[in-house]
N, C-alpha and C positions, 0 to 999 in steps of 0.2 A: 455752070453746066452740071456739076456734081450735085448741087442743091436741088436742081430740077429733077434729076434722076431719083434722088431720095424721096422727094414729094410724090413722084409718080408711083413708086413702089408702095408708099404709105396709102395713097388713094386706092390703089389696086387691092391692097389688103382689106380696106374698109368695105369695098364693093363685094369682095369674096365673102366676108363675114356676114354681110347683109343677105347675100344669096343663100348662105348656109342656114341662116335663121328662118328663112321662108321656105326651106326645102320641105316637100311633102312626100312621105314614103307611102305609096299606094299599096305596098306589099307588107304593111306592118303586121306584127303579131302581138297578141295579148299574153305573151309569156309572163308569168307572174310568180313571185314569192308570196306565200300566204302564212298568216298566223291567226289562230283562233283560240278563244277562251269561252268555255261553255259551263253552264250549270247542268248537272245530271239528275234527272228524276228517274228512279227505278220503278218499273211498271210490273204489274201482275204479281205483286208481293203476296205471299200467303198470309193467313191471319196471324201466325206466330212470328212474323218478321216485319220490322218497321225500319224505315230509313232514318238514320241519325246523323248529326253533323252536317257538314256542307260538302256534298259530293261534287266534284268538278273535273273538267278535262282541259288539257292544253294540246295544241297541235301546231306543227309548222312543216313547211315543205315547199316544193316547186311544182308548178303546173305548166306543161307544154301546150301551146295553143295551135289548133288546126282549123283555120277558117273553112266554112262550108259553102259560102256564096261569094259573089263578086264584090258586094259591098263590105264584106268581112264583118258584118254585124251579127252573124250567126256562126257559131263555131263549136268545136269539140275540144275539151280540155282533159288531158290525161297527166297524172302527176305521181309523185313519190314523196312521202313525208314520214314524220315521226309523231306519235301520239302518246300522251301520258294521261291516264284516266284513273281517278281516285274514287272508290266506292266505300261509303261509310254506312253501316247499318247494324241493327241489333238482331241477333239470332240466338235462340237457346237450342243448343244441340246436345243431346245426351250421348256421351262418349261410351260410358260403361253400361249403366242401367238407367231406364227412364225415371227411376225414383231417386237417383243420387243427385241432389241439388248442387253438390260441390263440383260437378262436372259441367255445369251450365255456363256457357260462354256468351257474353254480351259485349256491346261496343266494339264491333269487329271492323276490320279494314282490309280491303284488297286494292292493290295498286297494279295496274297493267301498263307495261311499256310495249308499244305496238309499232310495227311498220305499216304505213297506210298507203293504199292505192286508190286515190280519188279519181272518179270519172264524171265529167260535167258536160251537159248540153248547154251552150252559152248563148243567151239572147242579150244583146247590149246596144247601147246608143252611141258607141264610139265611132270616130272617124280617124283618118290619117293625121289630123291636126287637133283633135279634141281628146284630151286626156282625163277630163272629168266627165263621167257619164253614168247613167243608170244601168243596172244589170239585173238579170234573172237567170240563175244558174241551178236548175234541177239536176240531180245526179245520183250516183251510188258510191259507196265506199266499202272497200274490202280491207280488213286489217288482220295482221298476224301478231299475236302476243308472244314476243320472244323472251320476255322476262316478267315474272309476277312476284310481288311482295305481299305477304299475308300476315295478319295479326289477329288471332282468335282468343286473346286473353293470355294471362301469365300464370294461372294457378296450376295448370298441368301441362306437361309436354306430350304432344301427340302429333301424328302425321296429319297434315291438313287434308290430304287426300281421303282420309277417313271421314271427313266432315263435308267437304264440298269439292266438286270438280269444276275447274275454271276452263271454259272453252278457249282454245288457242286461236281458232279462226272465227272472226266476227264480220258481219256484213249488214248494211242497212241503207236506207234512202237518205239523201241529203238535199237541202234546198238553201241557197244563198240569194239574198236580194238586198239592193241598196243603191247608194250613190257615192261615187268616188271611192275613198278608202273605207268608209263606214258602211258595214253591211250586216244584216241579220243572218244568222246561221243556225240551221236546225238539222239534227240527225235523229232518225228513228231506227232503232235496231230491229232487224227482222228475225234474228235467231237468239237463242238463250245465252245469257252471260255465264250462268252457272247451271249445273245439272246435279241431280240427287245422286247419292251413293247408297250402297246397300245398308249402311249403318244409320241412315236417316229414316225417320218414320213419316216424313212428308216430302213432297216435291218442292224444289226451289227453282222452277223454270222462269227466271226473271230476265226481261229485256230492258232496254233503257231508252230514254228520250233526252237529248241534249239540246239546250237552247242557249244561244249567246251571240257573240260577235265574231266576225271574221274580217281580217284586214288583208287586202290584196295590194302588193307593192311591186313596182317594176324593178 
């Protein structure tokens, strides 16, 4: 009798496991962690400035999903993340006098650490039981640069604010598209990365285009 009882409980456990494996959640959400890696192309460069080295960006964060229809294949995603963007370029900036070649700075670098607020309109082929699907996610991203590292050469000490202003608030358009975890990611900056100062004899109103990959993970 005891053996029969043990077999009964084992059989019940198997049935329960089978039921759990076929369970379909019709209220599923596409809440996701994301990670992106992009190449940065600086746009609207003045004649005296050229991009040098390999400018790149990294980003990671979490996006909360809000379905907009009954099928849940259209949604809105709002997130919070961290971004690290590295800009490498050559610029000759005359700190003292335009004729003093010793004050010319080249091979410059600016690194921005940002808090990101991505917002996406989500079109996808997902279902309650389908975890590999295509997606089209147009959106916008707002970022605040809470820390900046700059390197304008080593020959002279000077305040970087005399050379260039780095905007703290950045915003632009985004677009992600792909299948499963592999997706193309594009960001187009709508405002200037840097602005001129009174000591510069030219404007440096540069924005950026970032192209790379973004990975969405549950």
